[in-house]
C-alpha positions as CSV (number, residue, x, y, z in Angstrom):
1,M,-18.6,-25.8,-14.3
2,E,-22.2,-27.0,-13.5
3,K,-22.2,-28.8,-16.8
4,S,-18.6,-30.2,-16.7
5,T,-18.7,-31.4,-13.0
6,P,-21.1,-34.3,-13.7
7,L,-19.0,-35.3,-16.8
8,E,-15.8,-35.3,-14.7
9,M,-17.5,-37.3,-12.0
10,A,-18.7,-39.9,-14.6
11,A,-15.3,-40.0,-16.2
12,A,-13.6,-40.7,-12.9
13,E,-16.1,-43.4,-12.1
14,R,-15.7,-44.9,-15.5
15,A,-11.9,-44.9,-15.2
16,R,-12.2,-46.7,-11.9
17,R,-14.6,-49.3,-13.3
18,I,-12.4,-50.0,-16.4
19,A,-9.3,-50.4,-14.1
20,D,-11.2,-52.8,-11.9
21,E,-12.4,-54.8,-15.0
22,D,-8.9,-54.9,-16.5
23,M,-7.5,-56.2,-13.2
24,K,-10.1,-58.9,-12.8
25,R,-9.8,-60.0,-16.5
26,F,-6.0,-60.1,-16.2
27,R,-6.1,-62.2,-13.1
28,S,-8.9,-64.5,-14.3
29,E,-8.1,-64.9,-18.0
30,D,-5.3,-62.9,-19.6
31,R,-2.4,-64.0,-17.5
32,A,-3.2,-67.7,-17.8
33,F,-3.7,-67.3,-21.5
34,E,-0.5,-65.4,-21.9
35,E,1.4,-68.1,-20.0
36,E,-0.3,-70.9,-22.0
37,S,0.4,-69.1,-25.3
38,I,4.1,-68.5,-24.7
39,R,4.5,-72.1,-23.5
40,F,2.7,-73.4,-26.5
41,Q,4.9,-71.3,-28.8
42,V,8.0,-72.8,-27.2
43,R,6.5,-76.3,-27.6
44,S,5.7,-75.7,-31.3
45,Y,9.3,-74.6,-32.0
46,Q,10.5,-77.7,-30.2
47,Q,8.2,-79.9,-32.4
48,Y,9.3,-78.1,-35.6
49,L,12.9,-78.5,-34.6
50,E,12.4,-82.3,-34.0
51,Y,10.6,-82.6,-37.3
52,E,13.4,-80.9,-39.2
53,K,16.1,-83.0,-37.4
54,E,14.3,-86.2,-38.2
55,E,13.8,-85.1,-41.9
56,L,17.5,-84.3,-42.1
57,K,18.4,-87.6,-40.7
58,Q,16.2,-89.4,-43.2
59,L,17.6,-87.5,-46.1
60,E,21.1,-88.3,-45.2
61,K,20.3,-92.0,-45.0
62,M,18.4,-91.8,-48.3
63,Y,21.2,-90.1,-50.1
64,R,23.7,-92.6,-48.9
65,S,21.7,-95.5,-50.1
66,R,20.7,-94.2,-53.5
67,D,22.6,-93.3,-56.5
68,L,21.8,-89.6,-57.0
69,T,23.8,-86.8,-58.4
70,E,26.0,-85.0,-55.9
71,E,24.6,-81.6,-56.8
72,T,21.0,-82.5,-56.0
73,E,22.1,-84.1,-52.8
74,E,24.0,-81.1,-51.7
75,I,21.1,-78.7,-52.4
76,I,18.5,-80.7,-50.4
77,L,20.8,-81.4,-47.5
78,K,21.9,-77.8,-47.3
79,R,18.3,-76.7,-47.1
80,A,17.4,-79.2,-44.5
81,R,20.4,-78.2,-42.4
82,F,19.4,-74.5,-42.6
83,Y,15.9,-75.4,-41.4
84,V,17.4,-77.2,-38.5
85,E,19.6,-74.2,-37.7
86,M,16.6,-71.8,-38.1
87,Y,14.3,-73.7,-35.8
88,T,17.0,-74.1,-33.3
89,F,17.4,-70.3,-33.2
90,Y,13.5,-69.8,-33.1
91,L,13.4,-72.2,-30.2
92,K,16.1,-70.3,-28.4
93,E,14.3,-67.0,-29.0
94,A,11.0,-68.4,-27.9
95,E,12.5,-69.8,-24.7
96,R,14.1,-66.5,-24.0
97,M,10.8,-64.6,-24.7
98,R,9.0,-67.2,-22.5
99,D,11.4,-66.6,-19.5
100,R,11.1,-62.8,-20.0
101,I,7.3,-62.8,-20.2
102,L,6.8,-65.2,-17.3
103,N,9.5,-63.6,-15.0
104,I,9.3,-59.9,-15.9
105,G,6.5,-59.0,-18.3
106,L,3.5,-60.5,-16.6
107,P,4.6,-59.5,-13.1
108,R,5.2,-55.9,-14.3
109,Q,1.9,-55.9,-16.1
110,E,0.1,-57.1,-13.0
111,E,1.9,-54.5,-10.9
112,A,0.9,-51.7,-13.4
113,L,-2.7,-52.8,-13.4
114,K,-2.7,-52.9,-9.6
115,A,-1.3,-49.4,-9.4
116,A,-3.8,-48.2,-12.0
117,V,-6.6,-49.6,-9.9
118,E,-5.3,-47.9,-6.8
119,R,-4.8,-44.6,-8.6
120,T,-8.3,-44.6,-10.1
121,V,-9.7,-45.3,-6.7
122,V,-7.8,-42.4,-5.2
123,D,-8.8,-40.1,-8.2
124,F,-12.4,-41.1,-7.9
125,D,-12.5,-40.4,-4.1
126,K,-10.8,-37.1,-4.7
127,A,-13.2,-36.2,-7.5
128,R,-16.1,-37.2,-5.4
129,T,-14.9,-34.9,-2.6
130,T,-13.4,-31.9,-4.4
131,L,-15.5,-31.5,-7.5
132,P,-18.8,-30.7,-5.6
133,L,-16.9,-28.5,-3.2
134,A,-15.2,-26.6,-6.1
135,L,-18.6,-26.2,-7.8
136,S,-20.1,-24.9,-4.5
137,Q,-17.2,-22.4,-4.2
138,K,-17.7,-21.2,-7.7
139,Q,-21.4,-20.7,-7.1
140,V,-20.6,-18.7,-3.9
141,A,-18.0,-16.7,-5.8
142,L,-20.5,-16.0,-8.6
143,E,-23.1,-14.8,-6.0
144,K,-20.4,-12.6,-4.4
145,S,-19.5,-11.2,-7.8
146,R,-23.1,-10.5,-8.5
147,Y,-23.5,-8.8,-5.1
148,D,-20.3,-6.8,-5.7
149,R,-21.5,-5.7,-9.1
150,T,-24.8,-4.6,-7.7
151,K,-23.0,-2.6,-5.0
152,A,-20.6,-1.1,-7.6
153,T,-23.5,-0.1,-9.8
154,E,-25.2,1.6,-6.8
155,K,-21.9,3.3,-5.9
156,L,-21.5,4.5,-9.5
157,T,-25.0,5.9,-9.5
158,K,-24.3,7.8,-6.3
159,L,-21.0,9.0,-7.7
160,R,-22.6,10.3,-10.8
161,K,-25.1,12.2,-8.7
162,D,-22.3,13.5,-6.5
163,R,-20.4,14.6,-9.6
164,E,-23.4,16.7,-10.6
165,L,-23.0,18.5,-7.3
166,F,-19.3,19.2,-8.0
167,T,-20.1,22.3,-10.1
168,V,-19.0,24.7,-7.3
169,K,-20.7,28.0,-7.2
170,A,-19.2,30.8,-5.1
171,P,-21.4,31.9,-2.2
172,C,-20.4,35.5,-2.8
173,D,-18.4,37.8,-5.0
174,G,-14.7,38.1,-4.2
175,V,-11.2,36.7,-5.0
176,V,-10.4,32.9,-4.9
177,Y,-7.5,31.9,-2.7
178,Y,-6.3,28.3,-2.7
179,G,-6.4,26.7,0.7
180,R,-7.5,27.9,4.1
181,C,-6.7,31.1,5.9
182,V,-5.3,30.5,9.5
183,Q,-4.4,33.6,11.4
184,G,-3.7,35.5,8.2
185,N,-1.6,32.7,6.7
186,W,-2.8,30.6,3.8
187,S,-2.1,26.9,4.2
188,G,-3.0,23.7,2.2
189,G,-3.4,25.6,-1.0
190,S,-2.4,23.5,-4.0
191,I,-3.8,23.9,-7.5
192,N,-2.6,20.4,-8.3
193,K,-5.4,19.0,-6.2
194,L,-7.9,20.6,-8.5
195,L,-6.4,19.0,-11.6
196,R,-7.6,15.8,-13.1
197,G,-6.4,12.9,-10.9
198,G,-6.0,15.1,-7.9
199,I,-7.1,13.8,-4.5
200,I,-9.0,15.9,-2.0
201,Q,-9.4,14.6,1.5
202,P,-12.8,14.8,3.3
203,D,-13.5,18.2,4.9
204,E,-10.4,19.7,3.3
205,V,-10.6,23.3,2.4
206,V,-9.1,23.8,-1.1
207,M,-10.5,27.3,-2.0
208,T,-11.6,30.3,-0.1
209,V,-13.5,33.2,-1.6
210,V,-12.4,36.5,0.0
211,Q,-13.9,39.9,-0.3
212,P,-10.9,42.2,-0.3
213,R,-12.8,45.2,1.2
214,P,-13.3,46.3,3.9
215,L,-9.7,45.5,4.9
216,F,-8.7,44.7,8.5
217,I,-5.4,43.7,10.0
218,R,-4.8,40.9,12.4
219,A,-1.6,41.5,14.5
220,T,-0.1,39.7,17.5
221,V,1.4,41.2,20.7
222,D,3.5,39.5,23.3
223,E,1.7,38.5,26.5
224,K,3.9,40.9,28.5
225,D,2.8,43.8,26.4
226,M,-0.9,43.0,26.2
227,A,-1.7,45.5,29.1
228,Y,-0.5,48.3,26.9
229,V,-2.9,47.6,24.0
230,T,-6.4,48.7,24.6
231,A,-9.5,48.8,22.4
232,G,-10.1,52.2,20.9
233,G,-6.5,53.3,20.6
234,G,-5.0,54.7,17.4
235,C,-2.1,53.2,15.5
236,K,-0.1,53.5,12.3
237,V,0.1,50.7,9.7
238,V,3.1,50.3,7.4
239,P,2.4,47.8,4.6
240,T,5.4,45.6,3.6
241,A,4.4,46.1,-0.1
242,A,4.4,50.0,0.4
243,P,7.0,50.8,3.1
244,D,6.6,54.6,2.6
245,A,2.9,54.6,3.3
246,R,1.4,55.3,6.7
247,L,-2.2,54.2,7.2
248,D,-4.3,55.4,10.1
249,G,-5.8,52.6,12.1
250,K,-7.8,52.0,15.2
251,V,-7.6,49.1,17.7
252,E,-11.1,47.6,17.7
253,K,-10.7,44.6,20.0
254,V,-8.0,42.7,21.9
255,G,-8.1,38.9,22.2
256,Q,-8.2,37.4,25.7
257,V,-6.3,34.2,24.9
258,P,-3.6,33.8,27.5
259,S,-1.2,32.0,25.1
260,G,-0.5,35.1,23.2
261,G,-3.1,37.8,22.7
262,S,-4.2,39.2,19.4
263,F,-5.9,42.4,18.3
264,E,-7.5,43.5,15.1
265,V,-7.0,46.8,13.5
266,R,-9.3,48.1,10.8
267,V,-7.9,50.5,8.4
268,S,-9.2,52.6,5.5
269,V,-7.2,52.1,2.3
270,G,-6.7,55.2,0.1
271,P,-7.0,55.1,-3.7
272,G,-3.2,54.8,-4.1
273,L,-3.0,51.5,-2.2
274,L,-5.6,49.4,-3.9
275,A,-3.0,46.8,-4.5
276,L,-3.2,45.7,-0.9
277,M,-4.8,42.3,-0.7
278,P,-5.7,39.8,2.1
279,G,-2.7,37.7,3.2
280,M,-0.1,40.5,2.8
281,A,2.1,41.5,5.6
282,C,2.5,44.8,7.5
283,A,3.8,46.4,10.7
284,V,1.5,48.0,13.2
285,K,3.0,50.8,15.3
286,L,1.2,52.3,18.3
287,V,1.9,54.4,21.4
288,P,0.3,52.7,24.4
289,Y,1.4,55.3,27.0
290,A,2.5,58.9,26.8
291,K,3.2,61.6,29.4
292,E,4.8,64.8,28.3
293,E,6.2,65.9,31.7
294,A,7.3,62.6,33.1
295,I,10.3,62.4,35.4
296,T,12.5,59.4,34.4
297,L,15.7,57.9,35.6
298,P,18.0,55.1,34.3
299,V,16.8,51.8,35.7
300,S,20.3,51.2,37.2
301,V,20.0,54.1,39.7
302,V,16.6,53.0,41.1
303,F,17.0,50.3,43.8
304,E,14.5,47.9,45.3
305,D,14.1,47.5,49.0
306,E,15.7,44.2,50.1
307,L,12.8,43.4,52.4
308,N,10.0,44.7,50.2
309,D,10.4,44.7,46.5
310,D,7.4,47.0,46.1
311,K,9.4,49.8,47.7
312,H,12.1,51.6,45.7
313,Y,14.6,54.3,46.6
314,V,17.4,56.4,45.1
315,Y,20.4,58.2,46.6
316,R,20.0,61.9,46.4
317,A,23.0,64.2,46.5
318,G,22.9,66.7,49.4
319,S,25.2,69.2,51.1
320,S,25.6,66.9,54.1
321,G,26.2,63.8,52.0
322,P,24.2,61.2,50.1
323,E,20.5,60.9,51.2
324,K,18.4,57.7,50.7
325,R,15.2,58.9,49.2
326,P,12.1,56.6,48.8
327,V,10.3,57.0,45.4
328,Q,7.3,55.7,43.6
329,V,7.9,54.2,40.2
330,G,5.7,54.0,37.1
331,K,6.1,52.7,33.6
332,R,9.4,51.3,32.2
333,A,10.6,51.7,28.7
334,G,14.0,51.9,26.9
335,G,16.1,51.2,30.0
336,R,14.4,54.1,31.9
337,V,11.8,54.1,34.7
338,E,9.2,56.8,35.4
339,I,9.3,58.4,38.9
340,T,5.8,59.3,39.9
341,D,6.6,60.5,43.5
342,G,9.6,61.3,45.7
343,L,11.5,63.5,43.2
344,K,11.0,66.7,41.4
345,A,12.6,68.2,38.3
346,G,16.1,69.5,39.1
347,D,16.9,67.0,41.9
348,E,20.3,65.3,41.5
349,V,20.7,61.6,42.3
350,L,23.8,59.5,42.5
351,M,24.5,57.0,39.7
352,A,25.6,54.3,42.1
353,K,25.2,53.3,45.7
354,P,27.6,55.3,48.0
């Protein structure tokens, strides 16, 4: 474009100059000469026609006054008459051409030359304005392309270095799990992301190396039952994959998160259950409270004091009638409540208020 722009500018300027020259020459010379030429042509045919008419007239006189053969006379007169007829037609054609050139051709030619001059002026002004701008834009685009290519080359170099780091080496021995472990559940694991063309997001965990031993269990307990689970207590673990097995466990710690506590139970796996792997499910059973000689009653026969819900009472059967007896309550489970004070074994109570 740097080579062609000056050529296009010169061509536009040359076209404008030629159009100006053609217009000036048409107005100063060509039009007048065209008009003179066509008028002279009409005048010439008029002269030829007069000559032929005069010659025909003289021949007709001559043949009337001389004694010539009729055949020769007819040939010569016929030829003369045809010339008269021919030049009459030529004159008519010349006059018609004259009128057309003077009234239509030359005005149209002048109009076309005028339009060509105006068009070349516009084209030249446009070329003078747009061609340098287009060249400047191309130069800027070229510089931008060079800059982009340099940045792309730098990025490619960095990517090649990064690719050398993509040979992933496990930090420890173990088993590869796809994805991230969240509260014992594996999420985000997809082997398709590790195939050619797969897309991995920044900071996304795609693989986790797990050491399957020693094994521990993460279980959850409802907030209302957290008070019954204490560190150091024993439990039984029933794996879903081995429902007949019973593994001894021990509660090592209890989470203090109010939104639903958690506790971890570490278990020792016998040789017959080596198939247990991280991520499998199980059930944890434990006895949070036990009292061999507890006195219990159905919850429905123990009533709360209407003025103080911390006080409870029952109706004891007696010889003189029902007796309202205050009692102290303890743990509740399975629709029964423990009576820690106020009753003894063998006492009879009413199943409903009297």
